[in-house]
Every structure is written in structure tokens, then in C-alpha cells.
C-alpha positions as CSV (number, residue, x, y, z in Angstrom):
1,X,102.7,218.2,145.4
2,X,105.7,216.5,144.0
3,X,104.0,213.2,144.2
4,X,101.0,214.6,142.4
5,X,103.2,216.0,139.5
6,X,105.1,212.7,139.2
7,X,102.1,210.2,139.5
8,X,102.6,207.3,137.1
9,X,99.3,207.3,135.3
10,X,98.3,211.0,135.7
11,X,101.4,213.2,136.2
12,X,103.2,215.5,134.0
13,X,105.3,212.9,132.3
14,X,102.1,210.7,131.6
15,X,100.4,213.8,130.0
16,X,103.5,214.6,127.9
17,X,103.8,211.1,126.6
18,X,100.0,210.9,125.7
19,X,99.9,214.4,124.2
20,X,97.2,215.5,126.8
21,X,97.7,219.2,126.1
22,X,94.3,220.4,127.6
23,X,95.0,218.4,130.8
24,X,98.4,219.9,131.0
25,X,96.9,223.3,130.7
26,X,94.5,222.6,133.5
27,X,97.4,221.4,135.9
28,X,99.4,224.5,134.9
29,X,96.4,226.7,135.9
30,X,96.0,225.0,139.2
31,X,99.7,224.9,140.1
32,X,100.5,228.5,139.2
33,X,98.4,229.3,142.4
34,X,100.5,227.2,144.6
35,X,104.0,228.5,145.7
36,X,106.8,226.4,144.0
37,X,104.0,224.6,141.9
38,X,105.1,225.6,138.5
39,X,108.9,224.9,139.4
40,X,107.9,221.4,140.4
41,X,105.9,220.9,137.1
42,X,108.8,222.5,134.9
43,X,111.4,220.0,136.6
44,X,109.2,217.2,135.4
45,X,108.9,218.4,132.0
46,X,112.8,219.0,131.8
47,X,113.6,215.5,133.0
48,X,111.2,214.0,130.3
49,X,112.8,216.1,127.6
50,X,116.3,215.1,128.5
51,X,115.2,211.4,128.7
52,X,113.7,211.8,125.0
53,X,116.9,213.6,123.7
54,X,119.3,211.3,125.2
55,X,117.4,208.3,123.6
56,X,117.6,210.0,120.3
57,X,121.3,210.9,120.5
58,X,122.0,207.3,121.6
59,X,120.1,205.8,118.8
60,X,121.8,208.0,116.2
61,X,124.2,205.0,115.1
62,X,121.3,202.9,114.7
63,X,119.2,205.4,112.6
64,X,122.1,205.5,110.1
65,X,120.6,208.4,108.2
66,X,121.6,212.0,109.1
67,X,118.3,213.3,107.6
68,X,116.1,211.2,109.8
69,X,118.1,211.9,112.7
70,X,118.0,215.6,112.4
71,X,114.2,215.5,111.4
72,X,113.5,213.6,114.6
73,X,115.2,216.3,116.5
74,X,113.0,218.9,114.9
75,X,109.9,217.0,115.3
76,X,110.7,216.8,119.0
77,X,111.3,220.6,119.3
78,X,108.0,221.2,117.4
79,X,106.2,219.0,119.6
80,X,107.4,220.8,122.7
81,X,106.7,224.1,121.2
82,X,103.2,222.9,120.8
83,X,103.2,222.1,124.6
84,X,104.7,225.7,125.5
85,X,102.0,227.3,123.4
86,X,98.9,225.3,124.2
87,X,99.6,223.9,127.7
88,X,102.2,226.3,129.3
89,X,100.8,229.6,128.0
90,X,104.2,230.6,126.5
91,X,105.5,230.7,130.2
92,X,109.2,232.1,129.9
93,X,110.5,229.6,132.6
94,X,109.1,226.5,130.5
95,X,110.5,228.2,127.3
96,X,113.9,228.6,128.9
97,X,113.9,225.1,130.3
98,X,113.0,223.6,126.9
99,X,115.9,225.4,125.2
100,X,118.4,224.5,127.9
101,X,117.5,220.7,127.6
102,X,117.8,220.8,123.8
103,X,120.9,222.6,123.9
104,X,122.4,220.0,126.4
105,X,121.6,216.8,124.4
106,X,122.1,218.3,121.2
107,X,125.8,218.8,122.0
108,X,126.2,215.5,123.6
109,X,126.7,214.3,119.9
110,X,130.1,215.9,118.5
111,X,128.7,215.2,115.1
112,X,125.7,217.4,115.5
113,X,127.1,220.4,113.6
114,X,127.9,218.0,110.6
115,X,124.6,216.3,110.6
116,X,122.8,219.6,110.7
117,X,124.6,220.9,107.6
118,X,124.0,217.6,105.8
119,X,120.4,218.0,106.6
120,X,120.3,221.4,105.1
121,X,122.2,220.2,102.2
122,X,119.8,217.7,101.5
123,X,116.7,220.0,101.6
124,X,118.7,222.5,99.4
125,X,119.7,220.1,96.5
126,X,118.0,219.9,93.2
127,X,115.7,217.0,92.9
128,X,114.3,217.2,96.6
129,X,110.6,216.0,95.9
130,X,107.6,217.2,97.4
131,X,108.9,220.5,98.9
132,X,107.4,223.8,97.9
133,X,109.0,227.1,98.5
134,X,107.0,227.6,101.7
135,X,108.0,224.0,103.0
136,X,111.8,225.0,102.3
137,X,111.4,228.2,104.2
138,X,109.8,226.2,107.1
139,X,112.6,223.7,107.1
140,X,115.3,226.4,107.2
141,X,113.5,228.2,110.2
142,X,113.5,225.0,112.0
143,X,117.2,224.3,111.2
144,X,118.1,227.8,112.5
145,X,116.5,227.0,115.8
146,X,118.8,224.0,116.1
147,X,121.7,225.8,115.0
148,X,121.2,228.3,117.8
149,X,121.7,225.4,120.3
150,X,125.0,224.3,118.8
151,X,128.2,225.1,120.9
152,X,130.5,224.5,118.0
153,X,129.0,226.8,115.4
154,X,132.5,227.3,113.8
155,X,132.5,223.5,113.0
156,X,129.0,223.8,111.4
157,X,130.4,226.7,109.3
158,X,133.2,224.7,107.9
159,X,130.8,221.9,106.9
160,X,128.2,224.2,105.6
161,X,130.9,226.0,103.4
162,X,132.0,222.7,102.0
163,X,128.3,221.5,101.2
164,X,127.5,224.9,99.8
165,X,130.6,224.8,97.5
166,X,129.5,221.5,96.2
167,X,125.9,222.6,95.3
168,X,127.3,225.7,93.7
169,X,129.9,224.3,91.7
170,X,127.9,221.3,90.5
171,X,124.8,223.4,89.9
172,X,122.7,221.2,92.4
173,X,121.0,224.2,94.4
174,X,117.3,224.2,94.3
175,X,117.3,227.9,93.9
176,X,119.6,230.9,94.4
177,X,116.8,232.5,96.6
178,X,116.7,229.7,99.1
179,X,120.5,229.7,99.2
180,X,120.8,233.2,100.0
181,X,117.7,233.1,102.3
182,X,119.7,230.5,104.5
183,X,122.7,232.7,104.5
184,X,120.7,235.6,105.7
185,X,119.4,233.7,108.5
186,X,123.0,232.8,109.6
187,X,124.0,236.3,109.1
188,X,121.1,237.5,111.5
189,X,122.2,234.9,114.2
190,X,126.1,235.3,114.0
191,X,126.9,238.6,112.1
192,X,128.6,239.4,108.8
193,X,131.9,237.9,109.8
194,X,130.3,234.4,110.0
195,X,128.8,234.6,106.4
196,X,131.3,236.9,104.6
197,X,133.1,233.8,102.8
198,X,129.5,232.4,102.0
199,X,128.5,235.5,100.4
200,X,131.8,235.7,98.5
201,X,131.2,232.4,97.0
202,X,127.9,233.6,95.6
203,X,129.7,236.9,94.2
204,X,132.1,234.7,92.4
205,X,129.5,232.6,90.9
206,X,127.7,235.9,89.6
207,X,130.9,237.5,88.5
208,X,131.8,234.2,86.7
209,X,128.6,234.3,84.6
210,X,129.3,237.9,83.5
211,X,133.0,237.0,82.6
212,X,131.7,234.1,80.5
213,X,129.3,236.2,78.7
214,X,132.0,238.8,77.9
215,X,134.5,235.9,76.8
216,X,132.0,234.7,74.2
217,X,131.3,238.0,72.9
218,X,134.9,239.0,72.6
219,X,136.0,235.7,70.8
220,X,133.0,235.3,68.7
221,X,135.0,236.5,65.5
222,X,138.0,234.1,66.3
223,X,138.3,230.8,64.9
224,X,135.8,228.6,66.7
225,X,136.7,226.2,69.3
226,X,135.9,222.5,69.3
227,X,134.8,222.7,73.1
228,X,132.2,224.8,75.0
229,X,133.9,226.1,77.7
230,X,132.3,227.4,80.7
231,X,134.7,228.9,83.4
232,X,134.1,229.6,87.3
233,X,136.6,232.1,88.8
234,X,136.9,231.4,92.3
235,X,138.7,233.7,94.9
236,X,141.3,232.1,97.1
237,X,140.2,232.1,100.7
238,X,136.4,232.1,100.0
239,X,136.4,228.5,98.8
240,X,137.2,225.2,100.8
241,X,139.4,224.2,98.1
242,X,143.0,222.9,98.2
243,X,145.0,223.6,95.2
244,X,146.1,220.7,92.9
245,X,149.9,220.3,93.0
246,X,150.0,218.2,89.9
247,X,148.5,219.5,86.8
248,X,147.3,216.8,84.3
249,X,147.8,217.1,80.7
250,X,144.8,218.2,79.1
251,X,143.6,217.2,75.6
252,X,144.8,219.8,73.2
253,X,141.2,220.8,72.3
254,X,140.6,221.7,76.0
255,X,144.0,223.3,76.5
256,X,143.5,225.6,73.5
257,X,140.1,226.7,74.9
258,X,141.6,227.2,78.4
259,X,144.7,229.2,77.1
260,X,142.4,231.5,75.0
261,X,140.4,232.2,78.1
262,X,143.4,232.7,80.2
263,X,144.7,235.3,77.7
264,X,141.3,237.1,77.7
265,X,140.9,237.0,81.6
266,X,144.5,238.3,82.3
267,X,144.2,241.2,79.8
268,X,141.5,242.7,81.9
269,X,142.8,241.6,85.3
270,X,146.7,242.1,85.2
271,X,148.5,241.1,88.4
272,X,146.2,238.2,89.1
273,X,147.0,234.5,88.7
274,X,144.8,232.0,87.1
275,X,145.5,228.5,88.3
276,X,143.5,225.5,86.5
277,X,142.2,223.1,89.0
278,X,141.4,220.0,87.0
279,X,140.3,218.1,90.1
280,X,137.3,220.2,90.3
281,X,135.9,219.8,86.8
282,X,133.3,217.8,84.9
283,X,132.8,217.3,81.2
284,X,130.3,216.2,78.6
285,X,131.8,214.1,76.0
286,X,130.1,213.0,72.6
287,X,131.0,209.2,72.3
288,X,130.2,206.7,69.6
289,X,130.4,203.1,70.3
290,X,130.7,200.6,67.3
291,X,128.8,197.5,68.4
292,X,129.2,194.6,66.3
293,X,126.6,191.7,65.9
294,X,126.4,189.1,63.3
295,X,129.2,191.0,61.3
296,X,127.1,194.0,61.3
297,X,128.5,197.2,63.0
298,X,126.1,199.7,64.5
299,X,127.3,203.0,65.8
300,X,125.6,204.0,69.2
301,X,125.9,207.7,70.3
302,X,125.9,208.7,73.9
303,X,126.7,211.8,75.9
304,X,128.9,210.8,78.9
305,X,129.1,213.1,81.8
306,X,132.5,212.5,83.4
307,X,135.0,214.2,85.6
308,X,138.1,216.1,84.0
309,X,140.4,213.3,84.9
310,X,138.0,210.8,83.2
311,X,137.8,213.1,80.1
312,X,141.6,213.2,79.9
313,X,141.6,209.4,79.9
314,X,138.9,208.8,77.4
315,X,140.3,211.2,75.0
316,X,143.6,209.3,74.8
317,X,141.5,206.5,72.9
318,X,140.9,208.7,69.8
319,X,144.8,208.3,69.4
320,X,145.1,204.5,69.7
321,X,143.1,201.4,70.7
322,X,144.8,200.1,73.7
323,X,146.8,201.6,76.6
324,X,148.6,200.1,79.6
325,X,148.2,201.7,82.9
326,X,151.7,202.9,82.8
327,X,151.2,204.4,79.3
328,X,148.0,206.4,80.4
329,X,150.0,207.5,83.6
330,X,152.6,208.9,81.4
331,X,150.4,210.6,78.8
332,X,147.9,212.0,81.3
333,X,150.2,212.9,84.2
334,X,147.2,212.4,86.7
335,X,148.1,211.9,90.2
336,X,148.2,208.0,90.9
337,X,145.3,207.9,93.6
338,X,142.9,210.0,91.2
339,X,144.0,207.9,88.1
340,X,143.2,204.7,89.6
341,X,139.7,205.9,91.0
342,X,138.8,207.2,87.4
343,X,140.0,204.1,85.7
344,X,138.1,201.9,88.1
345,X,135.0,203.8,87.6
346,X,135.2,203.6,83.8
347,X,136.4,200.0,83.5
348,X,135.0,198.0,86.6
349,X,132.3,200.4,88.0
350,X,128.5,199.7,87.6
351,X,127.7,197.3,84.6
352,X,125.7,200.0,82.8
353,X,128.6,202.5,83.0
354,X,131.6,200.5,81.9
355,X,132.8,202.4,78.9
356,X,136.2,200.9,79.0
357,X,137.3,197.2,79.5
358,X,140.3,196.3,81.4
359,X,142.5,193.2,81.1
360,X,142.7,191.5,83.4
361,X,139.3,191.9,84.9
362,X,140.1,192.6,88.3
363,X,139.8,195.6,90.6
364,X,143.5,195.8,91.3
365,X,145.6,197.7,89.0
366,X,149.2,197.2,88.0
367,X,151.5,198.9,85.5
368,X,151.0,196.3,82.7
369,X,147.1,196.1,82.8
370,X,145.6,197.1,79.6
371,X,142.7,199.3,78.9
372,X,140.4,199.7,75.6
373,X,137.1,201.0,74.5
374,X,134.1,198.8,75.3
375,X,132.3,198.8,72.0
376,X,129.7,196.6,73.4
377,X,128.6,199.3,76.1
378,X,125.0,200.0,76.0
379,X,122.5,202.2,77.7
380,X,119.0,203.2,77.6
381,X,119.9,206.6,78.2
382,X,121.6,209.0,75.7
383,X,123.1,211.0,78.7
384,X,125.0,208.7,80.9
385,X,126.5,209.8,84.0
386,X,129.7,207.9,85.2
387,X,129.3,207.7,89.0
388,X,132.4,207.7,91.2
389,X,134.2,209.9,89.3
390,X,133.9,212.6,91.7
391,X,136.5,212.7,94.5
392,X,135.3,213.8,97.9
393,X,137.0,217.2,97.9
394,X,134.5,219.1,99.7
395,X,132.9,216.6,102.2
396,X,130.7,214.1,100.6
397,X,129.1,212.6,103.8
398,X,129.5,212.0,107.4
399,X,133.1,212.2,108.4
400,X,134.2,213.8,105.1
401,X,135.9,217.1,106.1
402,X,138.3,217.7,103.0
403,X,138.9,221.2,102.2
404,X,138.8,220.7,98.5
405,X,135.9,221.0,96.0
406,X,134.7,219.1,93.3
407,X,133.3,221.0,90.3
408,X,132.6,221.2,86.6
409,X,135.4,220.7,83.8
410,X,135.1,224.4,83.6
411,X,138.2,226.3,84.6
412,X,137.3,227.4,88.0
413,X,139.8,230.1,89.3
414,X,140.9,231.8,92.3
415,X,142.6,235.1,93.1
416,X,145.7,233.3,92.8
417,X,142.4,232.7,90.9
418,X,141.8,229.0,90.3
419,X,139.8,227.9,87.3
420,X,138.0,224.6,87.1
421,X,136.8,224.1,83.6
422,X,133.9,222.3,82.0
């Protein structure tokens, strides 16, 4: 019987490889009448699943795309679910065998928890093309199936919290309903303790919306601010954020706005601390570049989408035309690593995003290097996002496990409440 099951051109493996569901169903019907027949058939199927799974895991480095890797795993699982339904009559022994083999090879790769979280992150981001609500629901259901097989669910939870924080703070979620749906599925699998911090993050976002509305209502009769401030108040402990040890010097316009919000907030929440987290923020800046051609100066207006640190740097140039690196460091008090990252993205990043010019034109920065506004900057877009301004605070890809979050230049606060402003 074993020889029949394992025959090269007509056995179980041959039928599985060539998707011969009807032939497998016939074999299943025959072998269930023979003592030990189904066990022999199931063993052959298990060996083939393990071989397929190991091939996928081993080729993960060649795929170089976490979404494709996880989708391949989901496709393999869906394929064997069809065999289970159409060929093996939903036999519990075959079902358990399929699950056991998937659990085995999925956990051969220690990065599986991270990759699964990245896969879900990609599907729940704004801008994902071609996915309807039903498609997203189906993807989430499939993802939960793989989640069940993970041994290191706590590792998945850490990555998922980082990715969710980025989607919420940067307003990248495709919808709140989809996010809450996924959290509900995780809660069903692992209980409320597993998802309490995820639910706390959503609560903070909703409360922040209410606080912002109240702030605008209370301050509408005060002298108007020159910036439109939006605040996210984040509870310490819920968010994967490490507090910023060095607070940069905000432009006076932003500082006045935050001080007004802080006074308003602490009046209603005495006993709390409100700590600004500039490394989490983003800002939209109205910028005018005076392009000169043939002795004719033409003003060009753009809206620059930048990080808080980049905003602090750019606002300095309203006061004087040229700064050395040392001057910018002194005036802004931005930590060295973040300051260099921000300056490089503004001055030597992508050509269509170089709003500053650097002398000398190198990628290394020394104390005496000079920076000035690049009045020849041009872009077909009115709104220009300066890339690489975000620091990987929440985990921006494979291997990134930082416990900090990037956000909007909107004070986002935590209970020692941290504000990140925008």
C-alpha cells in the first residue's frame, strides 16, 4: 500500500503537485476502507507540505520582499485548505496534520512574527491599491490563521504595536474599522490582555480629537496663533515610544502655540505631566523661493511637509541667510544624530527635494560647513514631502525594533503625557 501511495507518477505527491483533487478524493475513498490506509496517505501529504514549506523558508532571503514571502505562505495554506475540503472530506486527521506542518516550518524562520506584522501593516496602510473592504477582511482572516501558528506571539505583538503606532500617528490607516477589526480578531485569539495597549492607543486618538475641538473652542476669542496646532495626547505605557531626552528649541510661533495648549490642558487635568516629544512630529510649512533668471526674480510658493526637526532648521533662515552647522546646532539644540539626518535630507537628499544648499557639496558634515536656502529649488508639485526626515522610531522595516514612534509635529503627549505637535 505504501508503494502505491508513493508511486512517482500516480501517488499522493504527484497528485498534490498537479492539483488532481478528484483523483485524490477517489484515493481517499478507497484507502479509508483499508486499515492504516489513510494514515499512509496522510504521512505522504505531510512530507510534501514540509518540503514545500522548507523551500519557501529557505528562499526567503532571495525573495527580499516580506509581503511576497507572507503571501506565498498564505497561498500555500489556501491551496491545502482546498485539498482538505475537496479531496480529504475535511477529515480531522488531515486537518491537524496540515496545521502541524505549517506551525513547524513557519517557526523555522525567527523573523516570521515581524514579517507577518509587516504584511498586515502593508495591507492596512492608505494607498493600497485594488483592495475592497471585502478583500481586506479576507486578508485579515488569512493573517490570523498564520498568527495562530506562531510560537512567539509576544514578538508579533511588539512589532504590531510599533507598526500600528506609525499608522495612527501618521494618519496612514486605510480605515479605523479595519484596524479595530484586526484588533478584535487578535483579542478573540489571545484575550484582552494581549490587546489592551492596542485598544489604549485608539482611545488616545479619539480623546485627542475631542481635546483638540475643545481647545479650539476655548481659545477662539484669544489672539490668533500663527500656526495651526493639532495635538495627540498619548498615554505613557500604551505607545512604543521612548521619550526624547533632549528638547530642541522650537520656533517662537510653535512654542507659543504649545504653551497655550499646555496651559489649557493642565487646567482640566491637574496632576498630569505634559512632555513635548519633537522627534515624533511633522509640520507643513509655507515656503517661498525667489528664483532669479535673467535678472528677473520670480517667487515660487510651495508647501513643505517636513519633520519637526526639519521645521526648526528651516525656520532659522527667516532670521539670516547663512548658517554654519555649529550655528544651527547651537540655535536649535537638536541632538547631533537627528540634526545631521535632517540637514542631509534637506541639502543633499533627492534632487527634487533639496530646499537647502550646502558648502562644500559633500555628504559629510563638519562644524564649519555652511547652509543656505536654495532659491533655485523647483518642483512640479505644490505640496512637497521631504523624504528621509522620519527617524525609524517605531520600526520601519525588517530588523527595526525601536521603541520610539515618529509622528506629526503636533504635540503628542503621554501620561507623563507626551505631546507630539504638528
